[in-house]
C-alpha positions as CSV (number, residue, x, y, z in Angstrom):
1,M,66.6,80.7,64.0
2,K,65.2,78.5,66.8
3,P,67.6,76.8,69.3
4,I,68.7,73.3,68.5
5,R,68.1,70.5,71.1
6,F,69.2,66.9,70.9
7,S,67.2,63.9,71.9
8,H,68.9,61.1,73.9
9,H,68.6,58.8,70.9
10,A,70.3,61.4,68.6
11,R,73.2,61.8,71.0
12,Q,73.7,58.0,71.1
13,Q,73.6,57.7,67.3
14,M,76.1,60.6,67.0
15,I,78.6,58.6,69.1
16,E,78.0,55.4,67.2
17,R,78.2,57.0,63.8
18,G,81.0,59.4,64.4
19,A,79.2,62.8,64.1
20,Q,80.2,65.7,66.2
21,E,77.7,68.1,67.8
22,A,79.3,71.1,65.9
23,E,78.9,69.2,62.6
24,V,75.2,68.5,63.2
25,I,74.5,72.1,64.2
26,D,76.4,73.4,61.1
27,T,74.4,70.8,59.0
28,I,71.1,72.2,60.3
29,R,72.1,75.8,59.9
30,T,73.8,75.7,56.5
31,G,73.1,72.3,54.9
32,E,70.7,71.2,52.2
33,K,67.1,70.6,53.2
34,V,65.8,67.2,52.3
35,P,62.4,65.5,52.8
36,A,61.9,63.2,55.8
37,K,59.1,61.0,57.0
38,K,56.5,61.7,59.7
39,G,56.4,65.4,59.1
40,R,60.0,65.9,60.0
41,Q,62.7,67.8,58.1
42,G,66.1,66.4,57.0
43,F,69.3,68.4,56.7
44,R,72.3,67.1,54.8
45,K,75.9,68.4,54.4
46,N,79.2,67.0,53.3
47,F,82.4,67.6,55.3
48,Q,86.0,67.1,54.2
49,Y,87.1,64.2,56.3
50,D,90.4,62.5,55.1
51,Q,90.5,60.2,58.2
52,L,90.0,56.5,59.1
53,W,86.6,55.2,59.9
54,G,86.0,51.5,60.4
55,G,89.5,50.6,59.2
56,R,89.3,52.6,55.9
57,T,90.3,56.1,55.0
58,Y,87.5,58.3,53.6
59,S,87.7,61.8,52.1
60,I,84.1,62.9,52.7
61,K,81.8,62.5,55.7
62,Q,78.1,63.3,55.0
63,V,76.0,64.2,58.0
64,L,72.2,63.8,57.8
65,A,70.2,65.2,60.7
66,I,66.5,64.4,61.1
67,V,64.7,67.2,62.9
68,A,61.3,67.7,64.4
69,E,60.4,71.4,64.5
70,E,58.5,72.4,67.7
71,P,57.2,75.9,68.5
72,E,60.2,76.8,70.7
73,A,63.0,74.6,69.3
74,M,64.3,72.3,66.6
75,I,64.7,68.8,68.1
76,V,67.3,66.5,66.5
77,V,65.6,63.1,66.5
78,T,68.4,61.1,64.9
79,V,71.6,61.5,63.0
80,Y,73.1,59.5,60.1
81,T,76.6,59.6,58.7
82,F,77.8,58.3,55.4
83,Y,81.4,58.0,54.5
84,F,82.8,58.3,50.9
């Protein structure tokens, strides 16, 4: 598989949304492929969480990575997280 690189925007969103780099890489390598806009590919995966986020405890954290595939690498464009 191609190397994974992160855009500056994706790194900022990871900080703001509580996603770790290892989670994003795992999501891309082993998560479910989902459609994305602008010719990009989405990857989604649920992680056991059982922690506080925004003052509430959540049992699941879902990571959604949006990736632009280039000839030499997969570029993470942005990252979303959803807490359940």
